[in-house]
N, C-alpha and C positions, 0 to 999 in steps of 0.2 A: 125803283132805283135803276139807274143806268149802269152799264158795264163798268165804267170808270169808278163809280161809287163802290161796287162790289170788290174791285181790286184794292181800293183804299182800305176797306174793311178787312180784307184778307191781310194786307200789309200790317194793319193795326193789330190783328190777332197774332201774327207772327212776331211782331215787335214786342208784344206783351210777354210772349213765351221766351223770346231772346233776353228780355230784361230780367226775367226770373233766373235764367242761366247765369247771366252776368252777376246778379246779386249773390247767387250761390258760390260761383267759382272765384269771385273777387272778395268774398266774405264781407259784404256790405249790404245789409238788409234795406238800407235807405237809398241805395244807389238808383238814380233815374238816368236812363240812357234814351236817346232818340236817334233818328236817322243821321243827325249831324255829329254824333259822338264818334271821335276818332281815337285811335290807340294813344296818340300823344297827349290826349286830354285827360287820361286816367293813369296816374302814376302806378296803380296796382296792376295795370295791364302790361306786364312785362312778358318776356319770351316764354317763361314757364306758365304764366297765367294764360297766355295765348293758346298753348297746347291743351290746357284744362278746358278753356272755352270751346275749342274745336271739338274735343271729346264730348263735352256736355251737350253741345248743340247736335252733334251726330246722333247721340243717344236719344235726345228729346224728339228729334224729327225723323229718326230712322233713316238717315242718309249717310253718305260718305263724301267728304271733301277730297278733291285731288291734292296732291302735293303742291302743285302750282298755286291752287287756290289758298291753301294754308299759308304759303309763303307770301302771297300778294295781298291777302285781306288785311286791312288795317282800319276798318271802320264798321260800325254797326250796320250802316246801309249796305255795305258789301256783303256782310253775313246775310242780311234779310234778302237781298237780291239773289244770292246764291241758293238760298232755301226756296225762294219763290220759283226759281228756274226748275227745280225738281218737283214742284207742286202739282 
């Protein structure tokens, strides 16, 4: 496998864990998210849910988002990218 494939696998692994957090925090066991999923696409992803998602992701990945990130992130891709940056 080349380096690009390894990165993709890493993103896939992160996305799977992110999806689990979204399912838990948005209380929807059937929810499927992908890198194209944005906050405006999910009615359950309101401001309170956003804080729960941030908290859940911080716990899951043992990271801390900055206040700026918390305010600016509005998509699954942005969460995954922020997690990968700390990887």
